[in-house]
C-alpha positions in Angstrom: 52.7 107.1 164.2 52.3 110.8 163.3 56.1 111.1 162.8 57.4 110.0 159.3 60.4 108.3 160.4 62.3 106.0 159.8 61.5 107.3 156.3 62.5 104.1 154.2 60.5 101.7 156.5 57.6 104.1 156.5 57.4 104.3 152.8 57.5 100.4 152.5 54.7 100.2 155.1 52.5 102.8 153.5 52.9 101.2 150.1 51.7 97.9 151.5 48.7 99.6 153.2 47.7 101.6 150.1 48.0 98.6 148.1 45.7 96.7 150.3 43.2 99.5 150.2 43.6 100.3 153.9 42.9 103.9 155.0 45.8 105.6 156.8 45.3 108.1 159.6 48.0 109.8 161.8 46.3 110.6 165.1 47.7 112.4 168.1 46.6 112.6 171.6 44.7 115.8 172.3 45.4 118.9 174.6 43.6 119.1 177.8 39.9 119.3 177.4 39.7 118.3 173.7 38.3 115.0 172.3 41.0 112.3 171.7 41.1 110.5 168.4 38.9 107.4 169.0 36.8 105.0 167.3 35.5 101.3 167.1 36.2 98.3 165.0 33.6 95.6 165.8 33.5 95.0 169.6 36.8 96.9 170.2 36.8 100.6 171.0 40.1 102.5 170.8 41.4 105.9 172.0 44.9 107.4 171.3 46.7 108.6 174.4 50.1 109.3 172.9 52.0 111.1 171.3 50.9 114.7 171.6 51.3 117.4 169.0 54.0 119.0 171.1 56.0 115.8 171.3 55.9 115.5 167.5 56.9 119.2 166.9 59.9 118.7 169.1 61.2 115.6 167.2 63.2 117.4 164.4 66.5 115.7 163.7 65.3 112.7 165.7 67.4 109.8 166.7 66.2 106.3 167.3 65.3 106.9 170.7 63.2 109.9 169.8 61.4 108.0 167.0 60.6 105.2 169.6 59.2 107.9 171.9 56.7 108.9 169.1 55.2 105.4 169.0 51.4 105.4 169.1 50.0 104.4 172.4 46.4 103.3 172.5 43.8 102.2 174.9 41.8 99.3 173.6 38.5 98.4 175.2 36.9 95.1 174.4 33.9 93.6 176.3 35.1 93.2 179.9 38.8 93.8 179.3 40.7 97.0 178.7 44.4 97.1 177.2 47.0 99.8 177.1 49.3 99.2 174.1 52.4 101.3 174.3 54.5 100.5 171.2 58.1 101.2 171.5 57.9 104.1 174.1 61.1 104.7 175.9 61.7 106.2 179.4 61.2 109.8 178.5 57.9 109.4 176.7 56.7 107.0 179.3 57.3 109.6 181.9 55.7 112.4 179.8 52.7 110.1 179.4 52.5 109.6 183.2 52.6 113.2 183.7 49.7 113.7 181.3 47.7 111.0 183.0 48.3 112.7 186.4 47.0 115.9 184.9 44.0 114.2 183.3 43.1 112.5 186.6 43.3 115.8 188.4 41.0 117.4 185.8 38.1 114.9 186.7 35.3 113.7 184.6 34.5 117.0 182.8 37.8 117.4 181.0 39.2 113.9 180.6 37.9 110.5 179.3 38.5 107.5 181.5 40.8 106.2 178.8 43.1 109.2 178.9 43.2 108.8 182.7 44.3 105.1 182.2 41.8 104.0 184.7 40.6 100.3 184.9 43.5 99.0 182.7 43.5 95.2 182.9 46.3 94.4 180.5 49.6 96.3 179.8 51.5 95.6 176.7 55.0 96.4 178.2 56.7 99.2 176.3 59.6 98.3 173.8 59.5 94.5 174.2 60.2 94.8 177.9 63.6 96.6 177.5 65.4 98.0 180.6 64.1 101.5 179.6 61.0 101.6 181.9 59.6 104.4 183.8 58.4 103.4 187.3 56.0 106.2 187.5 53.9 105.1 184.5 54.1 101.3 185.6 52.8 102.4 189.0 50.0 104.6 187.6 48.7 101.9 185.4 49.1 99.0 187.9 47.7 96.4 185.4 47.1 93.0 186.9 48.4 91.4 183.6 51.5 92.5 181.6 52.3 91.1 178.2 55.8 91.2 176.9 56.4 90.6 173.1 59.9 89.4 172.6 61.4 86.9 170.4 63.3 83.8 171.9 67.0 84.3 171.9 66.9 87.9 170.7 70.2 89.8 170.8 68.9 92.7 173.0 68.3 90.7 176.1 64.6 91.5 176.1 62.8 91.2 178.4 65.1 92.9 180.8 65.0 91.5 184.5 64.4 95.1 185.8 61.3 95.4 183.6 59.8 92.1 184.9 60.7 93.2 188.5 58.8 96.4 187.9 55.7 94.5 186.8 55.9 92.3 190.0 56.5 95.3 192.2 53.2 96.8 191.1 51.3 93.5 191.7 51.2 92.4 188.0 51.8 89.0 186.4 54.0 89.1 183.3 53.7 86.7 180.4 56.5 86.8 177.9 56.2 85.5 174.3 59.7 84.2 174.2 58.6 81.5 176.8 54.9 81.4 176.6 54.5 81.8 172.7 51.2 83.4 171.7 49.0 84.5 174.5 45.2 84.6 174.4 43.6 86.8 177.0 40.1 85.8 178.3 38.0 88.7 179.8 35.7 87.2 182.4 37.3 86.1 184.7 40.6 87.7 183.4 42.8 84.8 182.4 45.3 83.8 179.8 45.8 80.7 177.7 49.3 80.2 176.3 52.2 77.9 176.4 52.9 78.8 180.0 51.6 77.4 183.3 51.8 79.3 186.5 55.0 77.4 187.4 56.6 78.6 184.2 56.3 82.2 185.5 59.1 81.6 187.9 62.5 83.2 186.9 63.7 79.8 185.9 60.7 78.0 184.3 60.4 74.2 184.6 59.2 73.9 181.0 56.2 75.0 179.0 53.1 73.1 178.6 51.3 72.9 175.1 48.5 75.1 176.3 47.5 76.1 179.8 45.2 78.6 181.5 46.3 81.1 184.1 43.7 83.1 186.1 44.7 86.7 186.9 43.2 88.4 190.0 41.8 91.9 189.4 42.7 94.2 192.3 39.7 96.5 191.7 36.3 96.3 190.1 36.2 96.9 186.5 35.4 100.5 185.4 32.3 100.6 183.2 33.0 103.2 180.4 31.0 104.7 177.7 32.4 103.5 174.4 33.6 106.3 172.2 31.9 107.1 169.0 34.2 107.2 166.0 35.9 110.7 165.6 38.6 109.9 163.1 37.9 110.3 159.4 39.7 107.9 156.9 42.2 109.6 154.8 45.1 108.9 152.4 48.6 108.2 153.4 49.5 111.9 153.7 53.0 113.4 153.2 
């Protein structure tokens, strides 16, 4: 993330990355009309949609919630499937991202990429492990047919919150949660998942998980075909 907090954890991560020879970049979402930080790794194209420079500038003296709100949110496009990964974004940043999306959609093709308009998202990685702090506006704008919730079994935070799962369902999505399903593999064509869950296990009180089962997800709209972004981010050192 562009914000260097929490400092101790950041130093530890940077040391590990530098020791492994990994280039580190701190991208931010662009102002209207500018190119977003974007690139490609193998078959996967990526584009940064949050945070903005303004959000980072306003984070002086940040508490834990503000630090979460500066999580990197990225659109990942693989062949035939597009994912929005939202990190630990909390309610305010989700609402701000939704507002930026509305403005980008209103700007049209000339001033905003399809990724920055969050169009054709197949898979949403639900913010902050599916906590109760979800913005209904962002969930409705994205309307992904598949939502993934990364949460540990028996975690002390109560993740995922029932209200977060309800929001997914209200917007026509199917939620798979790692505390019940384990690792989830997403298949692109047709959109489907392979995990430790069957369709019956997606009920509020599951009957019990299978070793591995496939669930087909119905897309509610044709896939948007987008031009893959050319790399626009240069590798750099860890920075300050």
